[in-house]
C-alpha angles and dihedrals in degrees: 000000000000118000103235093206092057089051093061113099096179096176091055095045093049091052088054087055098044092257092292112132090191091059089049091047089053091049092048092048089051092049090048090050092054096033096088092051092048090049092047091052090051092048095045090050094049094045089050094046090239098153094177092053092041090052093048094046091047091048090052093045094050092049091050093049092046088074087075096048103234092157098183092046097046089047089051089050089051094047087052089052090053091046090055095045093050106030104021136245102294097070090046096058096080094045090050088052089057095041101049100061088044091056089049090051092050093048090050093050090045089051093051088050094051092045088055091050091051093050090047089052096046 
């Protein structure tokens, strides 16, 4: 299991958002708003064995997640995308069940970090 705190590269993320933690907070909130829908699309496609849709949904998810630079998690999402496209949806289900809560832990840890930065700069 990935340690979410070790995945946070706050300097790199802040640079991506012009060193503005409030902009980062807005982007994180937007991602969190759409995350359940993206995750639902992935789960539905995997459960239905729809490899084309699962591959598309995982690709979109990895791309959106990459804005926050969790390299290990993004790489695992991309590996999962490749697994689906080459071996089908069934082998990917268990790996998705592991990845999903790790992404949630990362997002929660990043959110706490951003909130602390906003407080420090207030």
